[in-house]
PDB file as gemmi writes it, atoms N, CA and C in Angstrom:
CRYST1    1.000    1.000    1.000  90.00  90.00  90.00 P 1                      
ATOM      1  N   UNK A   1     -13.292  -5.228  -9.170  1.00  0.00           N  
ATOM      2  CA  UNK A   1     -12.745  -6.302  -9.832  1.00  0.00           C  
ATOM      3  C   UNK A   1     -13.368  -7.751 -10.121  1.00  0.00           C  
ATOM      4  N   UNK A   2     -14.263  -8.002  -9.525  1.00  0.00           N  
ATOM      5  CA  UNK A   2     -14.825  -9.215  -9.757  1.00  0.00           C  
ATOM      6  C   UNK A   2     -15.847  -8.879 -10.913  1.00  0.00           C  
ATOM      7  N   UNK A   3     -16.673  -7.639 -10.942  1.00  0.00           N  
ATOM      8  CA  UNK A   3     -17.439  -7.541 -12.014  1.00  0.00           C  
ATOM      9  C   UNK A   3     -17.071  -7.299 -13.411  1.00  0.00           C  
ATOM     10  N   UNK A   4     -15.823  -6.820 -13.505  1.00  0.00           N  
ATOM     11  CA  UNK A   4     -14.913  -6.619 -14.422  1.00  0.00           C  
ATOM     12  C   UNK A   4     -14.383  -8.126 -14.946  1.00  0.00           C  
ATOM     13  N   UNK A   5     -14.227  -8.884 -14.190  1.00  0.00           N  
ATOM     14  CA  UNK A   5     -13.646 -10.242 -14.461  1.00  0.00           C  
ATOM     15  C   UNK A   5     -14.729 -11.276 -14.725  1.00  0.00           C  
ATOM     16  N   UNK A   6     -15.788 -11.146 -14.332  1.00  0.00           N  
ATOM     17  CA  UNK A   6     -17.320 -11.561 -14.798  1.00  0.00           C  
ATOM     18  C   UNK A   6     -17.632 -11.374 -16.173  1.00  0.00           C  
ATOM     19  N   UNK A   7     -17.219 -10.034 -16.689  1.00  0.00           N  
ATOM     20  CA  UNK A   7     -17.362  -9.799 -18.203  1.00  0.00           C  
ATOM     21  C   UNK A   7     -16.103 -10.198 -19.313  1.00  0.00           C  
ATOM     22  N   UNK A   8     -15.102 -10.745 -18.512  1.00  0.00           N  
ATOM     23  CA  UNK A   8     -14.104 -11.067 -19.533  1.00  0.00           C  
ATOM     24  C   UNK A   8     -12.895 -10.419 -19.481  1.00  0.00           C  
ATOM     25  N   UNK A   9     -13.072  -9.356 -18.543  1.00  0.00           N  
ATOM     26  CA  UNK A   9     -11.861  -8.367 -18.554  1.00  0.00           C  
ATOM     27  C   UNK A   9     -10.621  -8.959 -17.600  1.00  0.00           C  
ATOM     28  N   UNK A  10      -9.415  -8.587 -17.624  1.00  0.00           N  
ATOM     29  CA  UNK A  10      -8.393  -8.939 -16.683  1.00  0.00           C  
ATOM     30  C   UNK A  10      -8.156  -7.725 -15.934  1.00  0.00           C  
ATOM     31  N   UNK A  11      -8.859  -7.271 -14.917  1.00  0.00           N  
ATOM     32  CA  UNK A  11      -8.449  -6.606 -13.956  1.00  0.00           C  
ATOM     33  C   UNK A  11      -7.197  -6.707 -13.319  1.00  0.00           C  
ATOM     34  N   UNK A  12      -6.284  -5.684 -13.086  1.00  0.00           N  
ATOM     35  CA  UNK A  12      -5.438  -5.575 -12.205  1.00  0.00           C  
ATOM     36  C   UNK A  12      -5.495  -4.433 -10.881  1.00  0.00           C  
ATOM     37  N   UNK A  13      -5.010  -4.753  -9.826  1.00  0.00           N  
ATOM     38  CA  UNK A  13      -5.041  -3.954  -8.571  1.00  0.00           C  
ATOM     39  C   UNK A  13      -3.654  -3.570  -8.281  1.00  0.00           C  
ATOM     40  N   UNK A  14      -3.708  -2.199  -8.406  1.00  0.00           N  
ATOM     41  CA  UNK A  14      -2.365  -1.514  -8.246  1.00  0.00           C  
ATOM     42  C   UNK A  14      -2.728  -0.443  -6.964  1.00  0.00           C  
ATOM     43  N   UNK A  15      -2.371  -0.678  -5.921  1.00  0.00           N  
ATOM     44  CA  UNK A  15      -2.770   0.000  -4.327  1.00  0.00           C  
ATOM     45  C   UNK A  15      -4.309   0.128  -4.522  1.00  0.00           C  
ATOM     46  N   UNK A  16      -4.859   1.322  -4.462  1.00  0.00           N  
ATOM     47  CA  UNK A  16      -6.387   1.237  -4.425  1.00  0.00           C  
ATOM     48  C   UNK A  16      -6.967   1.468  -5.902  1.00  0.00           C  
ATOM     49  N   UNK A  17      -6.233   1.148  -6.560  1.00  0.00           N  
ATOM     50  CA  UNK A  17      -6.849   1.652  -8.105  1.00  0.00           C  
ATOM     51  C   UNK A  17      -7.099   0.087  -8.524  1.00  0.00           C  
ATOM     52  N   UNK A  18      -7.799   0.313  -9.750  1.00  0.00           N  
ATOM     53  CA  UNK A  18      -8.050  -0.744 -10.481  1.00  0.00           C  
ATOM     54  C   UNK A  18      -7.855  -0.398 -11.996  1.00  0.00           C  
ATOM     55  N   UNK A  19      -6.985  -1.325 -12.597  1.00  0.00           N  
ATOM     56  CA  UNK A  19      -6.370  -0.817 -14.004  1.00  0.00           C  
ATOM     57  C   UNK A  19      -6.870  -2.008 -14.992  1.00  0.00           C  
ATOM     58  N   UNK A  20      -7.786  -1.539 -16.028  1.00  0.00           N  
ATOM     59  CA  UNK A  20      -8.107  -2.540 -16.868  1.00  0.00           C  
ATOM     60  C   UNK A  20      -7.943  -1.960 -18.318  1.00  0.00           C  
ATOM     61  N   UNK A  21      -7.481  -3.163 -19.195  1.00  0.00           N  
ATOM     62  CA  UNK A  21      -7.707  -2.600 -20.872  1.00  0.00           C  
ATOM     63  C   UNK A  21      -8.948  -2.816 -21.195  1.00  0.00           C  
ATOM     64  N   UNK A  22      -9.416  -1.868 -21.958  1.00  0.00           N  
ATOM     65  CA  UNK A  22     -10.693  -1.936 -22.677  1.00  0.00           C  
ATOM     66  C   UNK A  22     -10.512  -2.446 -23.885  1.00  0.00           C  
ATOM     67  N   UNK A  23     -11.711  -2.796 -24.889  1.00  0.00           N  
ATOM     68  CA  UNK A  23     -11.823  -3.491 -25.830  1.00  0.00           C  
ATOM     69  C   UNK A  23     -11.959  -2.640 -26.961  1.00  0.00           C  
ATOM     70  N   UNK A  24     -11.095  -1.159 -26.971  1.00  0.00           N  
ATOM     71  CA  UNK A  24     -11.035  -0.389 -28.221  1.00  0.00           C  
ATOM     72  C   UNK A  24      -9.555   0.251 -28.194  1.00  0.00           C  
ATOM     73  N   UNK A  25      -9.336   0.516 -29.389  1.00  0.00           N  
ATOM     74  CA  UNK A  25      -8.037   1.393 -29.870  1.00  0.00           C  
ATOM     75  C   UNK A  25      -8.350   2.673 -29.910  1.00  0.00           C  
ATOM     76  N   UNK A  26      -7.203   3.410 -29.681  1.00  0.00           N  
ATOM     77  CA  UNK A  26      -7.311   4.951 -29.200  1.00  0.00           C  
ATOM     78  C   UNK A  26      -6.202   5.561 -30.665  1.00  0.00           C  
ATOM     79  N   UNK A  27      -6.607   6.090 -31.608  1.00  0.00           N  
ATOM     80  CA  UNK A  27      -5.737   6.432 -32.469  1.00  0.00           C  
ATOM     81  C   UNK A  27      -5.078   5.380 -33.429  1.00  0.00           C  
ATOM     82  N   UNK A  28      -5.779   4.309 -33.275  1.00  0.00           N  
ATOM     83  CA  UNK A  28      -5.180   3.033 -33.672  1.00  0.00           C  
ATOM     84  C   UNK A  28      -4.030   2.300 -32.884  1.00  0.00           C  
ATOM     85  N   UNK A  29      -4.252   2.680 -31.882  1.00  0.00           N  
ATOM     86  CA  UNK A  29      -2.977   2.360 -30.572  1.00  0.00           C  
ATOM     87  C   UNK A  29      -3.890   1.675 -29.669  1.00  0.00           C  
ATOM     88  N   UNK A  30      -3.844   0.176 -29.568  1.00  0.00           N  
ATOM     89  CA  UNK A  30      -4.471  -0.449 -28.565  1.00  0.00           C  
ATOM     90  C   UNK A  30      -3.696  -0.441 -27.072  1.00  0.00           C  
ATOM     91  N   UNK A  31      -2.446  -0.278 -27.400  1.00  0.00           N  
ATOM     92  CA  UNK A  31      -1.679   0.278 -26.143  1.00  0.00           C  
ATOM     93  C   UNK A  31      -2.205   1.057 -25.229  1.00  0.00           C  
ATOM     94  N   UNK A  32      -2.802   2.062 -25.819  1.00  0.00           N  
ATOM     95  CA  UNK A  32      -3.502   3.255 -24.844  1.00  0.00           C  
ATOM     96  C   UNK A  32      -4.741   3.195 -24.446  1.00  0.00           C  
ATOM     97  N   UNK A  33      -5.434   1.895 -24.532  1.00  0.00           N  
ATOM     98  CA  UNK A  33      -6.923   1.367 -24.071  1.00  0.00           C  
ATOM     99  C   UNK A  33      -6.735   1.189 -22.612  1.00  0.00           C  
ATOM    100  N   UNK A  34      -5.529   1.080 -21.676  1.00  0.00           N  
ATOM    101  CA  UNK A  34      -5.483   0.670 -20.424  1.00  0.00           C  
ATOM    102  C   UNK A  34      -5.597   2.087 -19.933  1.00  0.00           C  
ATOM    103  N   UNK A  35      -6.906   1.815 -18.883  1.00  0.00           N  
ATOM    104  CA  UNK A  35      -7.293   2.847 -18.081  1.00  0.00           C  
ATOM    105  C   UNK A  35      -7.586   2.319 -16.678  1.00  0.00           C  
ATOM    106  N   UNK A  36      -7.087   3.431 -15.480  1.00  0.00           N  
ATOM    107  CA  UNK A  36      -7.259   3.134 -14.184  1.00  0.00           C  
ATOM    108  C   UNK A  36      -8.484   3.615 -13.671  1.00  0.00           C  
ATOM    109  N   UNK A  37      -8.912   3.285 -12.303  1.00  0.00           N  
ATOM    110  CA  UNK A  37     -10.127   4.344 -11.914  1.00  0.00           C  
ATOM    111  C   UNK A  37      -9.820   3.745 -10.592  1.00  0.00           C  
ATOM    112  N   UNK A  38     -10.499   4.734  -9.521  1.00  0.00           N  
ATOM    113  CA  UNK A  38     -10.501   4.381  -8.199  1.00  0.00           C  
ATOM    114  C   UNK A  38     -11.806   4.137  -7.298  1.00  0.00           C  
ATOM    115  N   UNK A  39     -12.311   2.859  -7.381  1.00  0.00           N  
ATOM    116  CA  UNK A  39     -13.878   2.926  -7.125  1.00  0.00           C  
ATOM    117  C   UNK A  39     -14.176   3.007  -5.745  1.00  0.00           C  
ATOM    118  N   UNK A  40     -14.581   3.718  -4.972  1.00  0.00           N  
ATOM    119  CA  UNK A  40     -14.920   4.018  -3.945  1.00  0.00           C  
ATOM    120  C   UNK A  40     -15.591   3.061  -3.161  1.00  0.00           C  
ATOM    121  N   UNK A  41     -15.245   3.082  -1.842  1.00  0.00           N  
ATOM    122  CA  UNK A  41     -15.895   1.884  -0.965  1.00  0.00           C  
ATOM    123  C   UNK A  41     -17.477   1.377  -0.867  1.00  0.00           C  
ATOM    124  N   UNK A  42     -18.069   2.544  -1.453  1.00  0.00           N  
ATOM    125  CA  UNK A  42     -19.705   2.523  -1.438  1.00  0.00           C  
ATOM    126  C   UNK A  42     -20.027   2.549  -2.877  1.00  0.00           C  
ATOM    127  N   UNK A  43     -18.998   1.543  -3.921  1.00  0.00           N  
ATOM    128  CA  UNK A  43     -19.524   1.532  -5.005  1.00  0.00           C  
ATOM    129  C   UNK A  43     -20.306   0.039  -4.911  1.00  0.00           C  
ATOM    130  N   UNK A  44     -21.530  -0.037  -5.860  1.00  0.00           N  
ATOM    131  CA  UNK A  44     -21.829   0.743  -6.636  1.00  0.00           C  
ATOM    132  C   UNK A  44     -23.013   1.739  -6.600  1.00  0.00           C  
ATOM    133  N   UNK A  45     -23.062   2.069  -5.067  1.00  0.00           N  
ATOM    134  CA  UNK A  45     -23.805   3.207  -5.206  1.00  0.00           C  
ATOM    135  C   UNK A  45     -23.332   4.589  -5.474  1.00  0.00           C  
ATOM    136  N   UNK A  46     -22.323   4.638  -5.548  1.00  0.00           N  
ATOM    137  CA  UNK A  46     -21.281   5.874  -5.543  1.00  0.00           C  
ATOM    138  C   UNK A  46     -20.573   5.474  -6.907  1.00  0.00           C  
ATOM    139  N   UNK A  47     -20.524   6.168  -8.116  1.00  0.00           N  
ATOM    140  CA  UNK A  47     -19.108   5.836  -9.134  1.00  0.00           C  
ATOM    141  C   UNK A  47     -17.957   6.371  -8.688  1.00  0.00           C  
ATOM    142  N   UNK A  48     -16.829   5.450  -9.689  1.00  0.00           N  
ATOM    143  CA  UNK A  48     -15.929   6.005  -9.463  1.00  0.00           C  
ATOM    144  C   UNK A  48     -15.674   7.488 -10.060  1.00  0.00           C  
ATOM    145  N   UNK A  49     -14.460   8.269  -9.399  1.00  0.00           N  
ATOM    146  CA  UNK A  49     -14.853   9.758 -10.025  1.00  0.00           C  
ATOM    147  C   UNK A  49     -13.889   9.771 -11.227  1.00  0.00           C  
ATOM    148  N   UNK A  50     -12.393   9.394 -10.495  1.00  0.00           N  
ATOM    149  CA  UNK A  50     -11.476   9.649 -11.486  1.00  0.00           C  
ATOM    150  C   UNK A  50     -11.085   8.922 -12.456  1.00  0.00           C  
ATOM    151  N   UNK A  51     -10.538   9.081 -13.755  1.00  0.00           N  
ATOM    152  CA  UNK A  51     -10.236   7.942 -14.955  1.00  0.00           C  
ATOM    153  C   UNK A  51      -8.627   8.498 -15.024  1.00  0.00           C  
ATOM    154  N   UNK A  52      -8.217   7.317 -14.727  1.00  0.00           N  
ATOM    155  CA  UNK A  52      -6.584   7.642 -15.146  1.00  0.00           C  
ATOM    156  C   UNK A  52      -6.166   6.944 -16.281  1.00  0.00           C  
ATOM    157  N   UNK A  53      -5.193   7.821 -17.125  1.00  0.00           N  
ATOM    158  CA  UNK A  53      -4.856   7.519 -18.877  1.00  0.00           C  
ATOM    159  C   UNK A  53      -3.590   7.988 -18.567  1.00  0.00           C  
ATOM    160  N   UNK A  54      -2.968   7.175 -19.575  1.00  0.00           N  
ATOM    161  CA  UNK A  54      -1.752   7.109 -19.748  1.00  0.00           C  
ATOM    162  C   UNK A  54      -1.319   8.467 -20.507  1.00  0.00           C  
ATOM    163  N   UNK A  55      -0.219   9.195 -19.991  1.00  0.00           N  
ATOM    164  CA  UNK A  55      -0.078  10.654 -20.255  1.00  0.00           C  
ATOM    165  C   UNK A  55      -0.076  10.899 -21.840  1.00  0.00           C  
ATOM    166  N   UNK A  56       0.115  10.113 -22.732  1.00  0.00           N  
ATOM    167  CA  UNK A  56      -0.244  10.413 -23.997  1.00  0.00           C  
ATOM    168  C   UNK A  56      -1.607  10.946 -24.648  1.00  0.00           C  
ATOM    169  N   UNK A  57      -2.461  10.828 -23.688  1.00  0.00           N  
ATOM    170  CA  UNK A  57      -3.764  11.204 -23.816  1.00  0.00           C  
ATOM    171  C   UNK A  57      -4.360  12.271 -23.299  1.00  0.00           C  
ATOM    172  N   UNK A  58      -5.105  13.146 -23.641  1.00  0.00           N  
ATOM    173  CA  UNK A  58      -5.670  14.158 -23.050  1.00  0.00           C  
ATOM    174  C   UNK A  58      -7.002  14.059 -23.147  1.00  0.00           C  
ATOM    175  N   UNK A  59      -8.034  14.412 -22.199  1.00  0.00           N  
ATOM    176  CA  UNK A  59      -9.544  14.791 -22.508  1.00  0.00           C  
ATOM    177  C   UNK A  59      -9.624  15.982 -22.631  1.00  0.00           C  
ATOM    178  N   UNK A  60     -11.053  16.155 -23.286  1.00  0.00           N  
ATOM    179  CA  UNK A  60     -11.136  18.081 -23.627  1.00  0.00           C  
ATOM    180  C   UNK A  60     -11.673  18.574 -22.196  1.00  0.00           C  
ATOM    181  N   UNK A  61     -11.276  19.816 -21.951  1.00  0.00           N  
ATOM    182  CA  UNK A  61     -11.812  20.622 -21.057  1.00  0.00           C  
ATOM    183  C   UNK A  61     -11.169  20.224 -19.550  1.00  0.00           C  
ATOM    184  N   UNK A  62      -9.731  20.598 -20.012  1.00  0.00           N  
ATOM    185  CA  UNK A  62      -9.080  20.854 -18.563  1.00  0.00           C  
ATOM    186  C   UNK A  62      -8.127  20.018 -18.756  1.00  0.00           C  
ATOM    187  N   UNK A  63      -6.901  20.010 -17.849  1.00  0.00           N  
ATOM    188  CA  UNK A  63      -5.590  19.463 -17.566  1.00  0.00           C  
ATOM    189  C   UNK A  63      -6.119  18.301 -16.439  1.00  0.00           C  
ATOM    190  N   UNK A  64      -5.303  17.092 -17.086  1.00  0.00           N  
ATOM    191  CA  UNK A  64      -5.040  16.078 -15.914  1.00  0.00           C  
ATOM    192  C   UNK A  64      -4.200  16.511 -14.827  1.00  0.00           C  
ATOM    193  N   UNK A  65      -4.443  15.815 -13.702  1.00  0.00           N  
ATOM    194  CA  UNK A  65      -3.660  15.900 -12.670  1.00  0.00           C  
ATOM    195  C   UNK A  65      -2.577  14.447 -12.542  1.00  0.00           C  
ATOM    196  N   UNK A  66      -1.320  14.633 -11.666  1.00  0.00           N  
ATOM    197  CA  UNK A  66      -0.815  13.562 -11.610  1.00  0.00           C  
ATOM    198  C   UNK A  66      -1.462  12.541 -10.765  1.00  0.00           C  
ATOM    199  N   UNK A  67      -0.893  11.378 -11.324  1.00  0.00           N  
ATOM    200  CA  UNK A  67      -1.571  10.119 -10.995  1.00  0.00           C  
ATOM    201  C   UNK A  67      -0.893   8.867 -10.210  1.00  0.00           C  
ATOM    202  N   UNK A  68      -1.666   8.281  -8.987  1.00  0.00           N  
ATOM    203  CA  UNK A  68      -0.923   7.441  -8.108  1.00  0.00           C  
ATOM    204  C   UNK A  68      -0.306   6.265  -9.167  1.00  0.00           C  
ATOM    205  N   UNK A  69      -0.619   6.335 -10.310  1.00  0.00           N  
ATOM    206  CA  UNK A  69       0.035   5.189 -11.093  1.00  0.00           C  
ATOM    207  C   UNK A  69       1.100   5.544 -11.598  1.00  0.00           C  
ATOM    208  N   UNK A  70       1.618   6.959 -11.400  1.00  0.00           N  
ATOM    209  CA  UNK A  70       3.252   6.978 -11.737  1.00  0.00           C  
ATOM    210  C   UNK A  70       3.285   8.102 -12.928  1.00  0.00           C  
ATOM    211  N   UNK A  71       4.538   8.308 -13.319  1.00  0.00           N  
ATOM    212  CA  UNK A  71       4.891   9.788 -14.017  1.00  0.00           C  
ATOM    213  C   UNK A  71       4.329   9.123 -15.285  1.00  0.00           C  
ATOM    214  N   UNK A  72       4.070   8.083 -16.033  1.00  0.00           N  
ATOM    215  CA  UNK A  72       3.457   7.856 -17.141  1.00  0.00           C  
ATOM    216  C   UNK A  72       2.219   7.964 -17.141  1.00  0.00           C  
ATOM    217  N   UNK A  73       1.099   8.261 -16.133  1.00  0.00           N  
ATOM    218  CA  UNK A  73      -0.154   8.542 -16.232  1.00  0.00           C  
ATOM    219  C   UNK A  73      -0.837   9.924 -15.685  1.00  0.00           C  
ATOM    220  N   UNK A  74      -2.035  10.436 -15.991  1.00  0.00           N  
ATOM    221  CA  UNK A  74      -2.324  11.504 -15.699  1.00  0.00           C  
ATOM    222  C   UNK A  74      -3.959  11.198 -15.277  1.00  0.00           C  
ATOM    223  N   UNK A  75      -4.301  11.617 -14.202  1.00  0.00           N  
ATOM    224  CA  UNK A  75      -6.136  11.312 -13.913  1.00  0.00           C  
ATOM    225  C   UNK A  75      -6.945  12.688 -13.971  1.00  0.00           C  
ATOM    226  N   UNK A  76      -7.822  12.042 -14.407  1.00  0.00           N  
ATOM    227  CA  UNK A  76      -8.948  13.322 -14.921  1.00  0.00           C  
ATOM    228  C   UNK A  76     -10.157  13.094 -13.946  1.00  0.00           C  
ATOM    229  N   UNK A  77     -10.770  14.147 -13.937  1.00  0.00           N  
ATOM    230  CA  UNK A  77     -11.991  14.622 -12.930  1.00  0.00           C  
ATOM    231  C   UNK A  77     -13.247  14.092 -13.768  1.00  0.00           C  
ATOM    232  N   UNK A  78     -13.524  12.987 -13.938  1.00  0.00           N  
ATOM    233  CA  UNK A  78     -14.899  12.938 -15.068  1.00  0.00           C  
ATOM    234  C   UNK A  78     -16.141  12.001 -14.226  1.00  0.00           C  
ATOM    235  N   UNK A  79     -16.561  12.426 -13.358  1.00  0.00           N  
ATOM    236  CA  UNK A  79     -17.705  12.064 -12.711  1.00  0.00           C  
ATOM    237  C   UNK A  79     -18.723  11.698 -13.769  1.00  0.00           C  
ATOM    238  N   UNK A  80     -19.292  10.559 -13.477  1.00  0.00           N  
ATOM    239  CA  UNK A  80     -20.413   9.952 -14.422  1.00  0.00           C  
ATOM    240  C   UNK A  80     -21.697  10.690 -14.202  1.00  0.00           C  
ATOM    241  N   UNK A  81     -22.181  11.315 -15.260  1.00  0.00           N  
ATOM    242  CA  UNK A  81     -23.303  12.232 -15.459  1.00  0.00           C  
ATOM    243  C   UNK A  81     -24.793  12.123 -15.012  1.00  0.00           C  
ATOM    244  N   UNK A  82     -24.740  10.381 -14.866  1.00  0.00           N  
ATOM    245  CA  UNK A  82     -26.448  10.046 -14.292  1.00  0.00           C  
ATOM    246  C   UNK A  82     -26.382   8.842 -14.007  1.00  0.00           C  
ATOM    247  N   UNK A  83     -25.357   8.664 -12.726  1.00  0.00           N  
ATOM    248  CA  UNK A  83     -25.076   7.375 -12.506  1.00  0.00           C  
ATOM    249  C   UNK A  83     -26.383   6.813 -11.555  1.00  0.00           C  
ATOM    250  N   UNK A  84     -26.659   5.178 -12.296  1.00  0.00           N  
ATOM    251  CA  UNK A  84     -27.683   4.441 -11.616  1.00  0.00           C  
ATOM    252  C   UNK A  84     -27.254   3.608 -10.685  1.00  0.00           C  
ATOM    253  N   UNK A  85     -25.954   2.782 -10.628  1.00  0.00           N  
ATOM    254  CA  UNK A  85     -25.756   1.978 -10.077  1.00  0.00           C  
ATOM    255  C   UNK A  85     -26.448   0.768 -10.151  1.00  0.00           C  
ATOM    256  N   UNK A  86     -26.273  -0.159  -8.897  1.00  0.00           N  
ATOM    257  CA  UNK A  86     -27.258  -1.253  -8.623  1.00  0.00           C  
ATOM    258  C   UNK A  86     -26.668  -2.554  -9.323  1.00  0.00           C  
ATOM    259  N   UNK A  87     -27.195  -3.281 -10.152  1.00  0.00           N  
ATOM    260  CA  UNK A  87     -26.636  -4.275 -10.971  1.00  0.00           C  
ATOM    261  C   UNK A  87     -26.034  -4.500 -11.904  1.00  0.00           C  
ATOM    262  N   UNK A  88     -26.231  -3.154 -12.792  1.00  0.00           N  
ATOM    263  CA  UNK A  88     -25.521  -2.680 -14.012  1.00  0.00           C  
ATOM    264  C   UNK A  88     -24.351  -1.692 -13.941  1.00  0.00           C  
ATOM    265  N   UNK A  89     -23.685  -1.832 -12.611  1.00  0.00           N  
ATOM    266  CA  UNK A  89     -22.787  -0.493 -12.213  1.00  0.00           C  
ATOM    267  C   UNK A  89     -21.691  -0.686 -12.897  1.00  0.00           C  
ATOM    268  N   UNK A  90     -21.336  -2.037 -13.233  1.00  0.00           N  
ATOM    269  CA  UNK A  90     -19.871  -2.313 -13.737  1.00  0.00           C  
ATOM    270  C   UNK A  90     -20.101  -1.830 -15.396  1.00  0.00           C  
ATOM    271  N   UNK A  91     -21.104  -2.295 -16.008  1.00  0.00           N  
ATOM    272  CA  UNK A  91     -21.339  -2.059 -17.445  1.00  0.00           C  
ATOM    273  C   UNK A  91     -21.466  -0.611 -17.465  1.00  0.00           C  
ATOM    274  N   UNK A  92     -22.119  -0.006 -16.692  1.00  0.00           N  
ATOM    275  CA  UNK A  92     -22.901   1.619 -16.860  1.00  0.00           C  
ATOM    276  C   UNK A  92     -20.844   2.070 -16.452  1.00  0.00           C  
ATOM    277  N   UNK A  93     -20.314   2.048 -15.642  1.00  0.00           N  
ATOM    278  CA  UNK A  93     -18.952   2.611 -15.726  1.00  0.00           C  
ATOM    279  C   UNK A  93     -18.014   2.182 -16.856  1.00  0.00           C  
ATOM    280  N   UNK A  94     -18.136   1.240 -17.506  1.00  0.00           N  
ATOM    281  CA  UNK A  94     -17.464   0.337 -18.678  1.00  0.00           C  
ATOM    282  C   UNK A  94     -17.951   1.496 -19.799  1.00  0.00           C  
ATOM    283  N   UNK A  95     -19.120   1.765 -20.163  1.00  0.00           N  
ATOM    284  CA  UNK A  95     -19.660   2.832 -20.981  1.00  0.00           C  
ATOM    285  C   UNK A  95     -19.031   4.063 -20.861  1.00  0.00           C  
ATOM    286  N   UNK A  96     -18.922   4.460 -19.516  1.00  0.00           N  
ATOM    287  CA  UNK A  96     -18.758   5.921 -19.478  1.00  0.00           C  
ATOM    288  C   UNK A  96     -17.148   6.261 -19.626  1.00  0.00           C  
ATOM    289  N   UNK A  97     -16.272   5.152 -19.380  1.00  0.00           N  
ATOM    290  CA  UNK A  97     -14.849   4.832 -19.478  1.00  0.00           C  
ATOM    291  C   UNK A  97     -14.456   4.945 -21.150  1.00  0.00           C  
ATOM    292  N   UNK A  98     -15.419   4.134 -21.789  1.00  0.00           N  
ATOM    293  CA  UNK A  98     -15.333   4.047 -23.408  1.00  0.00           C  
ATOM    294  C   UNK A  98     -15.652   5.463 -24.016  1.00  0.00           C  
ATOM    295  N   UNK A  99     -16.669   5.866 -23.733  1.00  0.00           N  
ATOM    296  CA  UNK A  99     -17.227   7.248 -24.102  1.00  0.00           C  
ATOM    297  C   UNK A  99     -15.943   8.385 -24.052  1.00  0.00           C  
ATOM    298  N   UNK A 100     -15.507   8.458 -22.809  1.00  0.00           N  
ATOM    299  CA  UNK A 100     -14.467   9.205 -22.203  1.00  0.00           C  
ATOM    300  C   UNK A 100     -13.178   8.903 -23.323  1.00  0.00           C  
ATOM    301  N   UNK A 101     -12.620   7.721 -23.498  1.00  0.00           N  
ATOM    302  CA  UNK A 101     -11.613   7.215 -24.644  1.00  0.00           C  
ATOM    303  C   UNK A 101     -11.807   7.958 -25.797  1.00  0.00           C  
ATOM    304  N   UNK A 102     -13.127   7.761 -26.001  1.00  0.00           N  
ATOM    305  CA  UNK A 102     -13.249   7.934 -27.553  1.00  0.00           C  
ATOM    306  C   UNK A 102     -13.362   9.426 -27.995  1.00  0.00           C  
ATOM    307  N   UNK A 103     -13.445  10.315 -26.618  1.00  0.00           N  
ATOM    308  CA  UNK A 103     -13.254  11.728 -26.675  1.00  0.00           C  
ATOM    309  C   UNK A 103     -11.841  12.067 -26.591  1.00  0.00           C  
ATOM    310  N   UNK A 104     -10.772  11.394 -26.262  1.00  0.00           N  
ATOM    311  CA  UNK A 104      -9.621  11.469 -26.011  1.00  0.00           C  
ATOM    312  C   UNK A 104      -8.635  11.948 -27.118  1.00  0.00           C  
ATOM    313  N   UNK A 105      -7.607  12.802 -27.253  1.00  0.00           N  
ATOM    314  CA  UNK A 105      -6.851  13.025 -28.011  1.00  0.00           C  
ATOM    315  C   UNK A 105      -5.358  12.734 -27.830  1.00  0.00           C  
ATOM    316  N   UNK A 106      -4.401  12.497 -28.795  1.00  0.00           N  
ATOM    317  CA  UNK A 106      -3.186  12.261 -28.191  1.00  0.00           C  
ATOM    318  C   UNK A 106      -2.639  13.900 -27.788  1.00  0.00           C  
ATOM    319  N   UNK A 107      -1.852  13.870 -26.863  1.00  0.00           N  
ATOM    320  CA  UNK A 107      -1.521  15.014 -26.004  1.00  0.00           C  
ATOM    321  C   UNK A 107       0.213  15.264 -26.833  1.00  0.00           C  
TER     322      UNK A 107                                                      
END                                                                             
């Protein structure tokens, strides 16, 4: 949360999840750029595993699962492929989340 806020984002805590609006539009809809994640207790050493997206979006390579964010959301198992962590962990996660969003399609 603090790292996102330092970068100018306005993250929100929803239970154990962090929800943030990214600075990109999906299918020209800025309202779909809201994402959630579940940072593990040992972040930044270990990256968040799940990406929570609004149910209007689908990621390639399989179906999402139900999300703790509610009926309007799905969670997707998308671990970071080359996690380095450390001081740039928040930026590294943001880049990963943006790349996944850019691959998303309308469901």
